[in-house]
C-alpha positions as CSV (number, residue, x, y, z in Angstrom):
1,M,-39.6,34.9,133.3
2,V,-41.0,38.3,132.2
3,T,-44.5,36.7,132.0
4,K,-44.2,35.3,135.5
5,L,-43.2,38.8,136.9
6,Q,-46.1,40.4,135.0
7,A,-48.6,37.9,136.4
8,A,-47.2,38.5,139.9
9,K,-47.6,42.2,139.5
10,V,-51.3,41.8,138.5
11,A,-51.9,39.6,141.5
12,L,-50.1,42.0,143.8
13,E,-52.2,44.9,142.6
14,A,-55.3,42.9,143.3
15,G,-54.0,42.1,146.8
16,I,-53.3,38.5,146.1
17,P,-49.9,37.0,147.2
18,S,-48.1,34.8,144.7
19,V,-45.2,32.5,144.3
20,I,-42.8,32.4,141.4
21,A,-41.2,28.9,141.1
22,S,-39.9,26.4,138.6
23,G,-42.6,24.1,137.2
24,L,-39.8,21.6,136.5
25,Q,-39.3,20.8,140.2
26,P,-41.6,18.0,141.4
27,G,-43.9,18.9,144.2
28,I,-43.2,22.6,144.0
29,V,-46.9,23.6,143.8
30,A,-47.9,21.5,146.8
31,A,-44.9,22.8,148.8
32,A,-45.9,26.4,148.0
33,A,-49.6,25.8,148.9
34,A,-48.5,24.2,152.2
35,G,-46.4,27.3,153.0
36,K,-43.1,25.5,152.8
37,P,-40.1,27.2,151.2
38,A,-40.7,27.2,147.5
39,G,-39.6,29.7,144.9
40,T,-40.0,33.4,145.6
41,R,-43.0,34.6,147.5
42,I,-44.4,38.0,146.5
43,S,-46.9,39.8,148.8
44,G,-47.7,43.3,149.6
45,G,-46.9,45.0,152.9
46,Q,-48.4,47.9,154.8
């Protein structure tokens, strides 16, 4: 989990939103890419 948070921090600092989700859940990547509820979305705000 620590590695996922570190990667999300790097992405956030670069202005890239990310999603932290379980890779064990079938279809999770497709759901996240489609904007459906999936894992925890991390994005910067102004």
